C-alpha positions in Angstrom: -28.9 13.6 -34.6 -29.4 9.8 -34.9 -25.7 9.5 -35.9 -24.7 11.4 -32.8 -26.6 9.1 -30.6 -25.0 6.1 -32.1 -21.5 7.5 -31.9 -21.6 8.7 -28.3 -21.8 5.3 -26.6 -18.9 4.0 -28.7 -16.8 7.1 -27.7 -17.6 6.6 -24.1 -16.9 2.8 -24.4 -13.5 3.5 -26.0 -12.5 6.1 -23.4 -13.4 3.6 -20.6 -11.4 0.9 -22.2 -8.3 3.2 -22.6 -8.6 4.2 -18.9 -8.9 0.7 -17.7 -5.9 -0.3 -19.8 -3.9 2.4 -18.2 -5.2 1.4 -14.7 -3.9 -2.1 -15.5 -0.5 -0.7 -16.2 -0.6 1.1 -12.9 -1.6 -2.1 -11.0 1.3 -3.9 -12.6 3.7 -1.1 -11.9 2.6 -0.9 -8.3 2.7 -4.7 -7.8 6.3 -5.2 -9.2 8.3 -2.5 -7.6 8.0 -3.5 -3.9 8.5 -7.3 -3.8 12.2 -7.2 -4.4 12.6 -4.5 -1.8 10.7 -6.6 0.7 12.2 -9.9 -0.4 12.6 -10.8 3.3 9.0 -11.6 3.6 9.5 -15.0 1.9 13.3 -15.3 1.9 14.6 -13.8 5.1 16.8 -16.8 6.2 18.1 -17.2 2.7 19.1 -13.6 2.4 21.0 -13.8 5.7 22.9 -16.9 4.5 23.6 -15.6 0.9 24.8 -12.1 2.0 26.4 -13.4 5.2 24.8 -10.7 7.4 22.9 -10.8 10.7 19.2 -10.3 11.3 20.1 -7.1 13.1 22.0 -5.8 10.0 19.1 -6.6 7.8 16.7 -4.9 10.2 18.9 -1.7 10.2 18.6 -1.5 6.4 14.8 -1.7 6.7 14.8 0.9 9.5 16.8 3.2 7.2 14.3 2.4 4.3 11.4 3.4 6.5 13.1 6.6 7.6 13.7 7.6 3.9 10.1 6.9 3.2 9.0 9.2 6.0 11.1 12.1 5.0 10.4 11.8 1.3 6.5 11.9 1.6 6.2 15.6 1.2 9.0 16.1 -1.3 7.5 13.2 -3.3 4.2 15.0 -3.5 5.9 18.3 -4.6 7.8 16.4 -7.2 4.6 14.8 -8.5 3.1 18.3 -9.0 6.1 19.3 -11.3 7.1 16.2 -13.2 4.8 13.8 -15.1 3.8 10.7 -13.2 4.7 8.4 -16.0 8.3 9.8 -16.1 8.7 9.4 -12.3 7.2 5.9 -12.2 9.3 4.7 -15.3 12.4 6.2 -13.6 11.6 4.5 -10.4 11.4 1.1 -12.1 14.7 1.7 -13.9 16.4 2.7 -10.7 15.0 -0.1 -8.5 15.8 -2.6 -11.2 19.2 -1.3 -11.7 19.8 -1.4 -8.0 18.5 -5.0 -8.1 21.2 -5.9 -10.6 23.7 -4.8 -8.0 21.7 -6.7 -5.3 22.0 -9.8 -7.4 25.8 -9.7 -7.2 25.6 -10.3 -3.4 27.6 -7.3 -2.4 29.1 -6.4 1.0 27.1 -5.2 3.9 28.2 -1.6 3.3 27.0 -1.8 -0.3 23.6 -3.2 0.9 23.1 0.0 2.8 23.6 2.0 -0.4 21.2 -0.2 -2.3 18.5 0.1 0.4 19.0 3.9 0.4 18.5 3.9 -3.3 15.5 1.8 -3.0 14.1 4.3 -0.6 14.4 7.1 -3.2 13.0 4.8 -6.0 10.0 3.5 -4.2 9.4 6.6 -2.0 10.6 9.9 -3.4 9.9 9.3 -7.1 7.2 6.8 -7.0 4.6 6.9 -4.2 2.9 10.2 -4.8 3.2 9.9 -8.6 1.2 6.6 -8.4 -1.5 8.0 -6.2 -1.8 11.2 -8.3 -1.8 9.2 -11.6 -4.7 7.0 -10.3 -6.8 9.9 -9.0 -6.4 11.9 -12.3 -7.2 8.7 -14.3 -10.5 8.1 -12.5 -13.6 10.3 -12.9 -15.1 11.6 -9.6 -17.7 8.8 -9.5 -15.0 6.2 -10.3 -12.5 7.0 -7.5 -13.6 4.1 -5.3 -13.4 1.4 -7.9 -10.1 2.6 -9.4 -8.3 2.7 -6.0 -9.9 -0.6 -5.0 -8.7 -2.3 -8.2 -5.3 -0.6 -7.8 -4.8 -2.1 -4.3 -6.5 -5.4 -4.9 -4.7 -5.9 -8.2 -1.5 -4.9 -6.8 -1.9 -7.6 -4.1 -2.8 -10.2 -6.8 0.4 -9.3 -8.8 2.6 -9.6 -5.6 1.0 -12.9 -4.7 1.5 -14.3 -8.3 5.1 -13.2 -8.4 5.8 -14.6 -4.9 4.4 -18.0 -6.0 6.6 -18.0 -9.1 9.6 -16.9 -7.1 9.1 -19.7 -4.5 8.7 -22.3 -7.3 12.0 -21.0 -8.9 13.8 -21.3 -5.5 12.5 -24.8 -4.8 13.3 -26.0 -8.4 16.9 -24.7 -8.3 17.7 -25.9 -4.7 15.8 -29.3 -4.8 15.8 -30.5 -8.4 18.9 -28.8 -9.8 20.9 -29.0 -6.6 22.2 -25.4 -6.5 23.2 -23.8 -3.3 21.0 -21.1 -1.6 23.0 -18.2 -3.0 22.6 -19.2 -6.6 18.9 -20.1 -6.2 18.2 -16.8 -4.5 20.1 -15.0 -7.3 17.6 -16.5 -9.8 14.7 -15.2 -7.8 16.2 -11.7 -7.7 16.6 -11.8 -11.4 12.9 -12.6 -11.8 12.0 -9.4 -10.0 14.7 -7.3 -11.7 13.7 -8.5 -15.2 10.1 -7.6 -14.5 10.8 -4.1 -13.4 13.3 -3.4 -16.3 10.7 -4.8 -18.7 7.8 -2.5 -17.5 9.9 0.6 -17.0 9.7 1.6 -20.8 6.2 0.0 -21.1 4.8 2.3 -18.3 6.4 5.3 -20.0 4.7 4.7 -23.4 1.4 3.3 -22.1 0.6 6.1 -19.8 -0.2 9.7 -20.8 0.8 13.0 -19.4 -2.0 14.5 -17.5 -2.5 18.2 -17.9 -2.8 20.0 -14.6 -6.1 21.8 -14.1 -5.0 25.3 -13.3 -8.0 26.3 -11.3 -8.5 30.0 -11.2 -6.5 31.9 -8.6 -6.9 35.6 -7.9 -3.2 35.6 -6.7 -1.0 36.6 -9.7 2.2 36.0 -7.7 4.1 32.9 -8.6 3.1 29.8 -6.5 5.6 28.3 -4.1 5.5 25.1 -2.2 5.5 26.7 1.2 2.4 28.7 0.5 0.8 25.7 -1.0 1.7 23.7 2.0 0.1 26.3 4.3 -3.0 26.2 2.2 -3.2 22.4 2.4 -2.6 22.4 6.2 -5.6 24.8 6.8 -8.1 22.4 5.2 -9.9 20.2 7.7 -10.8 17.7 5.1 -7.2 17.0 4.4 -6.6 16.1 8.1 -9.8 14.0 8.2 -8.6 12.1 5.1 -5.2 11.5 6.8 -6.9 10.3 10.0 -9.0 7.8 8.0 -5.9 6.4 6.4 -4.0 6.4 9.7 -6.6 4.4 11.6 -7.3 2.1 8.6 -3.5 1.4 8.2 -3.3 0.7 12.0 -5.9 -2.0 11.5 -3.9 -3.6 8.7 -0.7 -3.3 10.7 -2.3 -5.3 13.6 -2.6 -8.4 11.2 1.3 -8.5 11.1 1.1 -9.9 14.7 -1.5 -12.6 14.0 1.1 -15.2 13.3 2.8 -15.1 16.6 -0.4 -14.5 18.5 -2.0 -17.7 17.1 0.9 -19.8 17.5 1.7 -18.7 21.1 -1.8 -18.6 22.6 -3.9 -21.0 20.5 -1.3 -23.8 20.2 -1.3 -23.9 16.4 1.7 -25.3 14.6 3.9 -23.0 12.4 2.6 -24.8 9.3 -1.1 -24.2 10.3 -0.4 -20.6 11.1 1.4 -20.0 7.8 -1.5 -21.6 5.9 -4.0 -19.3 7.7 -2.0 -16.1 7.0 -1.4 -17.1 3.4 -5.2 -17.6 3.0 -5.7 -14.1 4.4 -3.5 -12.7 1.6 -6.0 -13.7 -1.0 -8.7 -11.6 0.7 -6.9 -8.6 -0.6 -8.1 -8.6 -4.3 -11.5 -9.5 -3.2 -11.9 -7.1 -0.3 -10.3 -4.1 -2.0 -12.2 -4.3 -5.2 -15.5 -5.0 -3.6 -15.1 -2.0 -1.3 -14.1 0.3 -4.2 -17.2 -0.6 -6.2 -19.4 -0.3 -3.1 -17.9 3.1 -2.3 -18.9 4.3 -5.8 -22.4 2.8 -5.7 -23.3 4.2 -2.2 -20.8 6.9 -1.1 -17.1 6.5 -0.1 -17.2 8.0 3.4 -20.2 6.0 4.7 -18.8 2.8 3.2 -15.4 3.4 4.7 -16.9 4.4 8.1 -18.9 1.0 8.2 -15.9 -1.0 7.2 -13.7 0.7 9.9 -16.4 -0.2 12.5 -16.7 -3.8 11.3 -13.0 -4.2 11.1 -12.6 -2.9 14.7 -15.3 -5.1 16.0 -13.7 -8.1 14.3 -10.3 -7.3 15.7 -11.8 -6.8 19.2 -13.6 -10.2 18.8 -10.3 -12.0 18.2 -9.0 -10.7 21.6 -12.0 -12.3 23.4 -11.8 -15.7 21.6 -11.1 -18.4 24.2 -7.9 -20.4 24.2 -9.7 -23.7 23.3 -11.3 -22.3 20.1 -11.0 -24.6 17.1 -8.8 -23.9 14.0 -11.7 -23.4 11.8 -13.1 -20.6 14.0 -9.7 -18.9 14.0 -9.4 -19.3 10.3 -12.8 -17.8 9.7 -12.0 -14.8 12.1 -8.7 -14.1 10.5 -10.2 -14.2 7.0 -13.0 -11.9 8.0 -10.5 -9.4 9.5 -8.3 -9.8 6.4 -11.2 -9.0 4.0 -12.3 -6.0 6.1 -8.8 -4.5 6.5 -8.0 -5.0 2.8 -11.4 -3.4 2.0 -10.4 -0.4 4.1 -7.1 -0.1 2.3 -8.9 -0.4 -1.1 -11.1 2.6 -0.5 -9.4 5.0 2.0 -7.4 6.8 -0.7 -10.6 7.5 -2.7 -11.5 10.0 0.0 -9.0 12.4 -1.6 -11.5 13.3 -4.2 -13.9 14.6 -1.4 -11.1 17.0 -0.3 -11.5 18.9 -3.6 -7.9 19.7 -3.9 -6.7 21.6 -7.0 -4.8 19.2 -9.4 -1.8 21.5 -9.5 -1.1 20.9 -5.7 -2.7 17.4 -5.4 0.6 15.8 -5.2 1.7 17.9 -2.3 -1.6 17.0 -0.6 -0.9 13.4 -1.2 2.4 13.9 0.5 0.9 15.5 3.5 -1.8 12.9 3.8 0.8 10.1 3.5 2.9 11.6 6.2 0.0 11.5 8.6 -1.6 8.3 7.3 1.5 6.1 7.2 3.1 7.3 10.5 2.1 3.9 12.1 5.2 2.5 10.3 7.2 4.5 12.8 5.4 4.3 16.1 3.5 1.0 15.9 6.6 -1.3 16.0 7.9 0.6 19.0 4.5 0.5 20.7 3.9 -3.2 20.1 7.4 -4.0 21.3 7.0 -2.1 24.4 3.5 -3.6 25.2 4.6 -7.2 24.6 7.6 -6.8 26.9 5.8 -4.8 29.6 2.7 -7.0 29.6 3.9 -10.5 28.7 1.5 -13.1 27.6 -1.9 -12.5 26.1 -2.3 -9.2 28.0 0.1 -7.3 25.8 -1.7 -8.4 22.6 -5.1 -7.6 24.1 -4.0 -4.1 24.9 -2.4 -3.7 21.4 -5.3 -5.1 19.4 -7.8 -3.3 21.7 -6.2 0.1 21.3 -6.1 -0.2 17.5 -9.7 -1.3 17.4 -10.7 1.9 19.4 -8.8 4.0 17.1 -10.8 2.4 14.3 -14.0 3.9 15.7 -12.2 7.3 15.8 -11.4 6.8 12.0 -15.1 6.0 11.3 -16.1 9.3 13.0 -13.5 11.1 10.8 -15.0 9.5 7.6 -18.5 10.5 8.8 -17.3 14.1 9.5 -15.7 14.2 6.0 -19.0 13.2 4.4 -20.9 15.8 6.5 -18.4 18.6 5.3 -18.9 17.5 1.7 -22.7 17.6 2.0 -22.5 21.0 3.7 -20.6 22.4 0.8 -23.1 21.3 -1.8 
């Protein structure tokens, strides 16, 4: 008996180390696949010059990418239930990296459309649900918050680090070496391509195949995705989880408009605004990880509800800040909103554990929740564009931010309702 007592802590410790090592691989994989696809965030003007395309053409490619994401959420979940997540994620990195090789050749505008379509498949169909499912299977029920918090926060840290290296490379080759924009941009693209192709095999060998828990079913007939989809759609908890993600994602989406809002209505220079928004990005690893651990220490839904309320209040507070407010006050407000919105993002997927979905249909459930939760990608750009045009000046932004803040309170109620149903089922 004394030997057993001595061995057990070591076994637990080794298991924990292995799972955190695999989580680190997931963090890296999640952090390296999207930066090349969204290279426009830091190099839009350079892309337009190097590829000799217009802003409208580039926008059309991203609109197509968003549409492919939308229609692939549910098929992605179905696929994640039938193919090992490590195979799907490794394939996604190979495909995205391979398309990046083509991208680095600076092909024609028509070829760009094919590349973006392929990226939609690589980062959407074969990747997204596999990543979420791998994370939720890797974490124990009491660890869901911290694992998802570390995933989102770590992903942000990886993206920020890669972006810093990429900008350094671009500046070096344009300023010190004297290369033109096209050649310098090509070096940046190869940085991202090389990283993806390096980690494609690493992710395959470092991650394990998770056996599906075939929970008992009295129905001996073969399962099919339509019946599974109907079963998922009947669960109130699934829709509450989706509503939590939707309202939280809307709060995050609102931060995309901060740059123009501060520059137009508070008289800040472009450099000052850029400095503030970059500082906000560093709130992601802090906010996401802190929320994840807090969710596990207290309970996920109540922590999420509190964060949604605080983020909504902070966003509403930004609307009422007077025009003469100082830069320091704006910086503090934006950092608080950034911390809270990233905290919400870091914890909202952990509510999936509360839905108690069978592992053999968990991928499909992730697809359904993603379809609901990430729908703001479709309607918020249209809504904001309409509001800013119909109500020019600060009024349009006030309505936009205010509406999203109100929806945040609805999300808080959904989180509270989800916790109520969980407690009721005990």
